C-alpha positions in Angstrom: -85.1 48.8 15.8 -81.9 48.0 13.7 -83.9 47.2 10.8 -85.7 50.3 10.4 -82.1 52.1 11.2 -80.8 50.8 8.3 -83.6 50.5 5.7 -84.1 54.7 6.6 -80.0 54.3 6.5 -80.7 53.4 2.8 -83.9 55.5 1.4 -81.6 58.4 3.1 -79.0 57.4 0.4 -81.1 57.3 -2.3 -81.8 60.9 -1.9 -79.0 61.9 -1.4 -78.2 61.3 -4.4 -81.0 62.2 -5.9 -80.9 66.0 -4.2 -78.1 67.3 -6.6 -79.5 67.1 -9.1 -83.4 69.0 -8.5 -83.3 72.1 -10.1 -83.5 75.5 -6.7 -85.5 78.5 -7.6 -82.2 80.1 -9.6 -82.6 77.4 -11.9 -86.0 77.8 -11.8 -86.1 81.6 -12.4 -83.5 81.1 -15.1 -86.0 79.1 -17.5 -88.5 80.7 -19.7 -91.8 83.0 -19.0 -94.9 81.9 -20.2 -95.3 84.6 -22.5 -92.0 83.7 -24.1 -93.1 80.3 -24.3 -95.8 81.6 -26.2 -93.6 83.7 -28.6 -91.5 80.0 -29.1 -94.7 78.3 -29.8 -95.8 81.3 -32.1 -93.1 80.5 -34.5 -92.3 76.5 -34.4 -96.2 76.7 -35.6 -94.8 79.2 -38.5 -91.9 77.4 -39.5 -93.7 74.7 -40.1 -96.4 76.1 -41.4 -93.9 77.2 -44.2 -91.8 73.4 -44.2 -95.5 71.8 -44.3 -96.3 74.0 -47.6 -93.0 73.0 -49.2 -93.6 69.6 -48.6 -96.9 69.4 -50.0 -96.1 71.7 -52.9 -92.9 68.6 -53.6 -95.7 66.2 -54.0 -97.3 67.5 -56.0 -94.1 68.2 -58.7 -94.0 64.7 -57.8 -97.6 63.5 -59.0 -97.2 66.6 -61.8 -94.3 64.4 -62.9 -95.7 60.9 -62.6 -98.8 62.2 -64.9 -96.9 62.9 -67.2 -95.1 60.1 -67.2 -97.9 58.3 -67.5 -99.9 59.9 -70.2 -96.2 59.5 -72.1 -96.4 56.0 -71.3 -100.0 54.8 -72.3 -99.2 56.7 -76.1 -97.2 55.0 -76.8 
Protein backbone atom coordinates (compact mmCIF):
# COMPACT_ATOMS: atom_id res chain seq x y z
CA UNK A 1 0.00 0.00 0.00
CA UNK A 2 2.90 2.32 0.75
CA UNK A 3 4.27 1.79 -2.75
CA UNK A 4 0.89 2.83 -4.21
CA UNK A 5 0.94 6.05 -2.16
CA UNK A 6 4.51 6.84 -3.25
CA UNK A 7 3.58 6.26 -6.89
CA UNK A 8 0.49 8.42 -6.50
CA UNK A 9 2.55 11.14 -4.81
CA UNK A 10 5.01 11.16 -7.72
CA UNK A 11 2.18 11.40 -10.24
CA UNK A 12 0.53 14.25 -8.36
CA UNK A 13 3.90 16.02 -8.21
CA UNK A 14 4.23 15.81 -11.99
CA UNK A 15 0.69 17.09 -12.44
CA UNK A 16 1.42 20.04 -10.13
CA UNK A 17 4.41 20.94 -12.34
CA UNK A 18 2.31 20.87 -15.50
CA UNK A 19 -0.75 22.74 -14.20
CA UNK A 20 0.77 26.25 -14.26
CA UNK A 21 1.61 25.86 -17.96
CA UNK A 22 -1.93 25.00 -19.07
CA UNK A 23 -4.14 27.64 -20.68
CA UNK A 24 -7.03 29.02 -18.67
CA UNK A 25 -10.45 29.90 -20.09
CA UNK A 26 -9.38 33.55 -20.08
CA UNK A 27 -6.21 32.66 -22.03
CA UNK A 28 -8.33 30.87 -24.61
CA UNK A 29 -10.72 33.83 -24.93
CA UNK A 30 -7.77 36.05 -25.84
CA UNK A 31 -6.76 33.85 -28.76
CA UNK A 32 -7.70 34.79 -32.29
CA UNK A 33 -11.16 33.91 -33.54
CA UNK A 34 -11.69 31.68 -36.57
CA UNK A 35 -12.59 34.72 -38.68
CA UNK A 36 -9.36 36.44 -37.68
CA UNK A 37 -7.39 33.32 -38.56
CA UNK A 38 -9.09 33.08 -41.98
CA UNK A 39 -8.22 36.73 -42.63
CA UNK A 40 -4.62 36.06 -41.66
CA UNK A 41 -4.55 33.01 -43.91
CA UNK A 42 -5.77 35.09 -46.85
CA UNK A 43 -3.14 37.79 -46.24
CA UNK A 44 -0.40 35.15 -45.98
CA UNK A 45 -1.51 33.55 -49.26
CA UNK A 46 -1.42 36.92 -50.99
CA UNK A 47 2.00 37.69 -49.54
CA UNK A 48 3.45 34.37 -50.63
CA UNK A 49 1.92 34.74 -54.09
CA UNK A 50 3.77 38.06 -54.41
CA UNK A 51 7.01 36.53 -53.11
CA UNK A 52 6.68 33.56 -55.47
CA UNK A 53 6.12 35.86 -58.44
CA UNK A 54 9.19 37.88 -57.45
CA UNK A 55 11.32 34.73 -57.26
CA UNK A 56 10.02 33.62 -60.67
CA UNK A 57 10.98 37.02 -62.10
CA UNK A 58 14.46 36.70 -60.60
CA UNK A 59 14.89 33.20 -62.04
CA UNK A 60 13.73 34.44 -65.45
CA UNK A 61 16.20 37.34 -65.26
CA UNK A 62 19.05 34.91 -64.45
CA UNK A 63 17.98 32.54 -67.25
CA UNK A 64 17.89 35.41 -69.75
CA UNK A 65 21.36 36.51 -68.67
CA UNK A 66 22.68 32.98 -68.95
CA UNK A 67 21.18 32.63 -72.43
CA UNK A 68 22.77 35.91 -73.55
CA UNK A 69 26.13 34.86 -72.10
CA UNK A 70 25.88 31.48 -73.80
CA UNK A 71 25.24 33.17 -77.17
CA UNK A 72 28.24 35.48 -76.66
CA UNK A 73 30.49 32.55 -75.83
CA UNK A 74 29.21 30.56 -78.82
CA UNK A 75 29.82 33.54 -81.14
CA UNK A 76 33.53 33.62 -80.35
